[in-house]
C-alpha positions as CSV (number, residue, x, y, z in Angstrom):
1,X,-54.8,71.2,-90.0
2,X,-57.4,73.9,-90.5
3,X,-57.3,77.4,-89.1
4,X,-54.6,78.7,-86.8
5,X,-52.8,76.0,-84.9
6,X,-51.6,78.2,-82.1
7,X,-51.9,81.8,-80.9
8,X,-48.4,83.4,-80.8
9,X,-48.1,86.5,-78.6
10,X,-44.4,86.5,-77.6
11,X,-40.9,85.2,-78.5
12,X,-41.3,82.5,-75.8
13,X,-44.5,81.3,-77.5
14,X,-42.6,80.9,-80.8
15,X,-39.9,78.9,-79.1
16,X,-42.4,76.6,-77.4
17,X,-44.2,76.0,-80.7
18,X,-41.0,75.3,-82.6
19,X,-39.9,72.9,-79.8
20,X,-43.3,71.2,-80.1
21,X,-43.6,70.9,-83.9
22,X,-39.9,70.9,-84.8
23,X,-40.2,73.1,-87.9
24,X,-42.0,76.4,-88.3
25,X,-41.9,78.7,-91.4
26,X,-42.0,82.4,-90.7
27,X,-44.2,83.1,-93.7
28,X,-47.5,81.6,-95.0
29,X,-46.8,78.6,-97.2
30,X,-48.6,75.7,-98.9
31,X,-49.8,74.3,-95.5
32,X,-52.6,76.6,-94.2
33,X,-52.0,78.0,-90.7
34,X,-48.5,76.6,-90.4
35,X,-46.4,79.8,-90.0
36,X,-45.5,82.6,-87.6
37,X,-47.3,85.0,-89.9
38,X,-50.6,83.2,-89.6
39,X,-50.4,82.4,-85.9
40,X,-49.6,85.9,-84.6
41,X,-52.3,88.6,-84.3
42,X,-52.0,91.4,-86.8
43,X,-51.9,94.0,-84.1
44,X,-48.5,92.7,-83.0
45,X,-46.9,93.4,-86.4
46,X,-45.0,96.6,-86.6
47,X,-46.9,98.3,-83.8
48,X,-45.5,101.5,-82.4
49,X,-43.6,100.8,-79.2
50,X,-44.5,97.1,-79.2
51,X,-42.2,94.2,-80.1
52,X,-43.7,91.7,-82.5
53,X,-42.6,88.8,-84.7
54,X,-40.1,90.9,-86.6
55,X,-38.3,92.0,-83.4
56,X,-38.5,88.5,-81.8
57,X,-36.4,86.8,-84.5
58,X,-33.1,87.9,-82.9
59,X,-33.9,86.8,-79.3
60,X,-35.3,83.5,-80.6
61,X,-32.2,82.9,-82.7
62,X,-30.0,83.7,-79.7
63,X,-32.0,81.4,-77.4
64,X,-30.1,78.2,-78.2
65,X,-33.4,76.4,-78.6
66,X,-33.9,77.0,-82.4
67,X,-31.9,77.7,-85.5
68,X,-33.2,80.4,-87.8
69,X,-32.6,81.0,-91.5
70,X,-34.0,80.7,-95.0
71,X,-34.8,77.0,-94.8
72,X,-38.2,76.7,-96.4
73,X,-38.5,77.4,-100.2
74,X,-35.8,80.1,-99.9
75,X,-37.8,81.8,-97.2
76,X,-37.2,82.2,-93.5
77,X,-38.2,79.8,-90.7
78,X,-37.2,78.0,-87.5
79,X,-36.0,74.5,-86.8
80,X,-35.8,73.1,-83.3
81,X,-32.5,72.2,-81.8
82,X,-33.8,68.6,-81.6
83,X,-34.4,68.3,-85.3
84,X,-31.4,70.2,-86.6
85,X,-29.1,67.2,-87.0
86,X,-31.5,65.2,-89.2
87,X,-32.4,68.4,-91.2
88,X,-28.8,69.2,-91.8
89,X,-28.0,65.6,-92.8
90,X,-30.8,65.6,-95.3
91,X,-30.2,69.1,-96.7
92,X,-26.5,68.6,-97.0
93,X,-26.9,65.2,-98.5
94,X,-24.5,63.9,-95.9
95,X,-21.7,66.3,-96.9
96,X,-19.6,68.5,-94.7
97,X,-19.0,71.7,-96.6
98,X,-15.3,70.9,-97.3
99,X,-16.2,67.4,-98.6
100,X,-18.8,68.9,-100.9
101,X,-16.2,71.4,-102.2
102,X,-13.6,68.6,-102.7
103,X,-16.2,66.7,-104.8
104,X,-16.6,69.8,-107.0
105,X,-20.2,70.5,-105.9
106,X,-19.7,74.0,-104.6
107,X,-19.7,77.3,-106.4
108,X,-16.6,79.4,-105.9
109,X,-18.6,82.4,-104.6
110,X,-20.3,80.0,-102.1
111,X,-17.0,78.9,-100.7
112,X,-15.7,82.5,-100.3
113,X,-18.8,83.4,-98.3
114,X,-18.8,80.2,-96.2
115,X,-15.1,80.5,-95.4
116,X,-15.5,84.1,-94.3
117,X,-18.4,83.3,-91.9
118,X,-16.6,80.2,-90.6
119,X,-13.4,82.1,-89.9
120,X,-15.1,84.9,-88.1
121,X,-17.7,82.7,-86.3
122,X,-20.3,85.5,-86.7
123,X,-20.5,88.3,-89.3
124,X,-22.9,91.1,-89.9
125,X,-24.2,91.0,-93.5
126,X,-22.7,94.3,-94.3
127,X,-19.2,93.2,-93.1
128,X,-19.6,89.9,-95.0
129,X,-20.4,91.8,-98.2
130,X,-17.3,93.9,-97.6
131,X,-15.0,90.9,-97.0
132,X,-16.3,89.1,-100.1
133,X,-16.4,92.2,-102.4
134,X,-20.1,92.5,-102.8
135,X,-20.1,96.3,-102.8
136,X,-20.7,98.5,-105.7
137,X,-18.6,97.5,-108.7
138,X,-17.7,94.1,-107.1
139,X,-19.3,90.7,-107.1
140,X,-23.0,90.3,-107.7
141,X,-25.6,87.8,-106.5
142,X,-25.0,87.9,-102.7
143,X,-28.6,87.1,-101.9
144,X,-28.6,84.1,-104.1
145,X,-25.4,82.8,-102.5
146,X,-26.4,83.4,-98.9
147,X,-29.8,81.9,-99.5
148,X,-28.4,78.8,-101.1
149,X,-26.0,78.3,-98.2
150,X,-28.9,78.6,-95.7
151,X,-31.1,76.2,-97.7
152,X,-28.2,73.7,-97.5
153,X,-27.9,74.5,-93.7
154,X,-24.3,75.5,-93.9
155,X,-25.2,79.0,-92.8
156,X,-27.8,80.3,-90.3
157,X,-28.7,83.6,-88.8
158,X,-27.5,84.0,-85.3
159,X,-29.0,87.4,-84.5
160,X,-30.2,90.7,-85.8
161,X,-28.4,93.9,-84.9
162,X,-30.3,97.2,-85.0
163,X,-28.7,100.5,-85.8
164,X,-29.0,103.3,-83.3
165,X,-29.5,107.0,-83.8
166,X,-27.5,109.6,-81.8
167,X,-30.1,109.3,-79.0
168,X,-29.6,105.6,-78.7
169,X,-32.9,104.8,-80.3
170,X,-32.9,101.8,-82.6
171,X,-34.2,102.1,-86.1
172,X,-34.5,100.1,-89.4
173,X,-35.1,96.5,-90.1
174,X,-32.2,94.9,-88.3
175,X,-29.0,93.7,-89.9
176,X,-28.6,89.9,-90.1
177,X,-25.6,88.4,-88.3
178,X,-24.6,85.2,-90.1
179,X,-23.0,82.2,-88.4
180,X,-23.0,78.4,-88.9
181,X,-25.0,75.8,-87.0
182,X,-21.7,74.3,-85.9
183,X,-20.7,77.5,-84.3
184,X,-24.1,77.8,-82.6
185,X,-24.6,74.2,-81.5
186,X,-21.2,72.5,-81.8
187,X,-19.9,70.4,-84.6
188,X,-20.5,67.0,-82.9
189,X,-24.2,67.8,-82.2
190,X,-24.9,69.4,-85.6
191,X,-23.5,66.4,-87.4
192,X,-24.8,63.8,-85.0
193,X,-27.3,62.3,-87.6
194,X,-24.5,61.7,-90.2
195,X,-24.6,58.0,-89.3
196,X,-27.9,57.9,-91.0
197,X,-28.3,58.2,-94.8
198,X,-29.8,61.5,-95.9
199,X,-32.9,59.6,-97.1
200,X,-33.3,58.1,-93.6
201,X,-33.3,61.6,-92.1
202,X,-35.8,62.8,-94.7
203,X,-38.1,59.9,-93.9
204,X,-37.8,60.6,-90.1
205,X,-38.7,64.3,-90.7
206,X,-41.7,63.5,-92.9
207,X,-43.0,60.9,-90.4
208,X,-42.7,63.5,-87.6
209,X,-44.4,66.2,-89.6
210,X,-47.2,63.9,-90.5
211,X,-47.9,63.4,-86.8
212,X,-48.0,67.1,-86.0
213,X,-49.8,68.1,-89.2
214,X,-52.1,65.1,-89.8
215,X,-54.4,67.1,-92.2
216,X,-51.4,68.0,-94.5
217,X,-50.9,65.8,-97.5
218,X,-47.6,64.1,-98.0
219,X,-47.0,66.1,-101.2
220,X,-47.4,69.3,-99.2
221,X,-45.0,68.1,-96.5
222,X,-42.5,67.0,-99.1
223,X,-42.6,70.3,-100.8
224,X,-42.1,72.1,-97.5
225,X,-38.8,70.4,-96.7
226,X,-37.4,69.8,-100.1
């Protein structure tokens, strides 16, 4: 691909790019230039009084045009609404969560976290940790569990909520609000590629990525989505 594929200067730019290419990692990866990090000018990152990529994540996730979560090598990124069904079919290996659990393919901790998010539709990470006993002296490994569930596309991040000081000024990094793709886009839509085999969905995704990233090798593309 070579160089930066696009100049990102706003949340709308990110949404348009994700809709165009289907998949967009947030951070630099094995495909040069194919990330929000590399396509956005440095001056927009963490600038005083200026929203940048870090602040855009919430509005983009809320837009209904993309799904956001740790989808690429345990790191964050966006998937377009259009490509969500095939991506979910591939990553889930054709399994709904309950069917995966019934076949003995789910860790107990994963089920507890997934069930809590599903029941509440949306949950802030701190509330999810409380519900599933991940506070001091309780369960350990929350990041591993929540990342695995995102990589399998059973969980996504619906928004980021910023804490406010007594003057109403926001501060901090933003607290992730977890949800499911089914809650965000509907069960029927999210699972609409289930009539294909997971391998067929994988082939469709790779063929699409090869058209938008012609300079990337198939090995790079395969590693990106595996």
